[in-house]
C-alpha positions as a printed Julia matrix, in Angstrom:
156×3 Matrix{Float64}:
  -6.21    9.03  -6.82
  -7.06   12.05  -4.43
  -4.13   12.87  -2.28
  -4.42   12.87   1.68
  -2.97   15.29   3.68
   0.57   14.7    5.1
   0.95   12.74   8.54
   4.24   12.67  11.16
   5.4    11.21  14.06
   2.99   13.26  16.22
   0.12   12.27  14.36
   0.07    8.59  16.05
  -0.71   10.61  19.61
  -2.76   13.27  18.54
  -4.94   12.08  15.41
  -8.98   11.72  15.95
  -9.02    8.38  15.5
  -6.36    5.97  16.59
  -5.88    2.02  17.33
  -2.95    0.72  18.7
  -2.26   -3.27  18.89
   0.47   -4.39  21.71
   1.18   -8.25  20.17
   3.54  -10.12  22.19
   4.58  -12.94  19.64
   6.37  -16.02  20.42
   8.63  -15.32  17.64
  12.05  -13.44  17.08
  11.89   -9.97  16.16
  14.04  -10.67  12.92
  11.39  -13.03  11.55
   8.46   -9.85  12.49
  10.5    -8.17  10.6
  11.69  -10.48   7.85
   7.7   -10.43   7.07
   6.82   -6.83   7.49
   9.54   -6.13   4.72
   8.88   -9.17   2.7
   7.98   -8.1   -1.01
   4.11   -8.99  -0.29
   4.22   -7.51   3.6
   1.63   -8.78   5.41
   0.26  -11.61   3.01
  -1.24  -13.21   6.35
  -4.14  -10.59   6.74
  -7.49  -11.62   5.15
  -9.08   -7.83   4.81
  -5.56   -6.18   3.03
  -2.9    -6.53   0.69
   0.41   -5.0    0.2
   3.26   -4.35  -2.28
   6.73   -2.34  -2.17
   6.73   -0.15  -5.3
  10.17    0.97  -4.09
  13.33   -1.25  -4.91
  15.62   -2.44  -2.06
  17.41   -1.69   0.27
  14.06    0.42   1.5
  14.01    3.31   4.16
  12.61    6.76   4.21
  10.99    7.43   0.95
  10.16    4.19   0.4
   7.05    3.74  -1.4
   3.9     0.93  -0.95
   1.03    0.33  -2.35
  -2.23   -1.28   0.14
  -5.67   -2.42  -0.64
  -8.33   -2.82   2.11
 -11.23   -5.38   1.6
 -10.37   -5.4   -2.12
 -11.69   -1.61  -3.06
  -9.64    1.07  -1.06
  -6.59    1.5   -2.79
  -3.61    3.24  -0.7
  -0.26    4.87  -1.87
   2.05    5.16   0.65
   5.55    6.52   1.68
   7.59    5.73   4.8
   8.32    8.85   6.46
  10.41    6.57   9.52
  12.43    3.87   9.1
  14.83    2.09  11.47
  16.14   -0.72   9.8
  14.86   -4.34  11.91
  12.94   -2.12  14.33
  10.34    0.67  13.1
   8.55    1.67   9.78
   6.11    4.35   9.98
   3.67    4.91   6.29
   1.56    7.72   5.32
  -1.04    7.23   3.38
  -0.22    9.77  -0.03
  -3.61    8.8   -1.86
  -6.49    6.83  -2.16
  -9.0     5.98  -4.65
 -11.8     6.67  -2.16
 -12.19    9.8   -0.37
 -12.54    8.34   2.81
  -9.78    9.84   4.96
  -8.22   13.27   5.18
  -5.17   11.96   6.94
  -3.88    8.05   7.12
  -0.89    6.68   8.78
   0.2     3.17   9.92
   3.41    2.82  12.24
   4.86   -0.72  12.92
   7.58   -1.01  15.9
   9.17   -4.32  16.87
  11.04   -4.65  20.04
  12.49   -7.85  21.74
  10.83   -9.75  24.82
  10.87  -12.75  27.08
  10.13  -15.3   24.8
   9.74  -13.8   21.09
   8.95  -10.09  20.38
   6.42   -7.46  21.02
   4.62   -5.78  18.07
   3.28   -2.54  18.37
   0.94   -1.5   15.39
  -0.57    1.4   15.42
  -3.51    2.88  12.67
  -4.38    6.7   13.01
  -6.71    8.64  11.16
  -8.89   11.37  10.15
 -11.84   10.9    8.2
 -12.61   12.84   5.27
 -15.07   16.02   6.1
 -18.37   13.97   5.19
 -17.32   11.27   7.66
 -16.44   13.3   10.46
 -18.48   11.97  13.49
 -20.04    9.48  11.67
 -19.67    6.7   14.35
 -20.56    3.97  11.99
 -17.43    4.97   9.71
 -15.2     4.9   13.06
 -15.91    1.43  14.08
 -16.17    0.15  10.7
 -12.6     1.29  10.66
 -11.3     0.02  13.64
 -13.28   -3.52  13.11
 -10.42   -3.51  10.03
  -7.43   -2.41  12.03
  -8.36   -4.92  14.93
  -8.89   -8.24  12.07
  -5.39   -7.12  10.57
  -3.87   -7.4   14.12
  -5.68  -10.61  14.63
  -4.71  -11.92  11.49
  -0.97  -10.52  12.34
  -1.07  -12.67  15.9
  -2.63  -15.85  14.63
   0.08  -15.91  11.79
   2.99  -15.44  14.25
   1.65  -18.0   16.68
   1.18  -20.55  14.61
């Protein structure tokens, strides 16, 4: 699979394309964290799947495989891990040359009546897709669908 360029924490504020979703969820932060660290995290999302490829305990360096839309496959590694609170992943490789860089950040914080889950996606498209509005809009639609599925799952 083609390699992607690495990202760091700054990428979530400086990337050419970013989407962040602040989800007020009526469940405990622990419940959301359990969902994010389950063997098959994000199982509730219709457009994506993920699975950890590293053994427990998870932390910086943990790897996972993700699939979006049934065709895009990513290999990711955690570069930030604050147990019970935050995890940040960078895509290291992808089967389709769509991105130059891609990262994902999950932040879980206590809030009145449950928790605030902030899910941030950041990406830089591959050169062939740079400036193509259609591609940026489709990627943003997938991100929004994942956030909507997460809100629906934890609001039941």
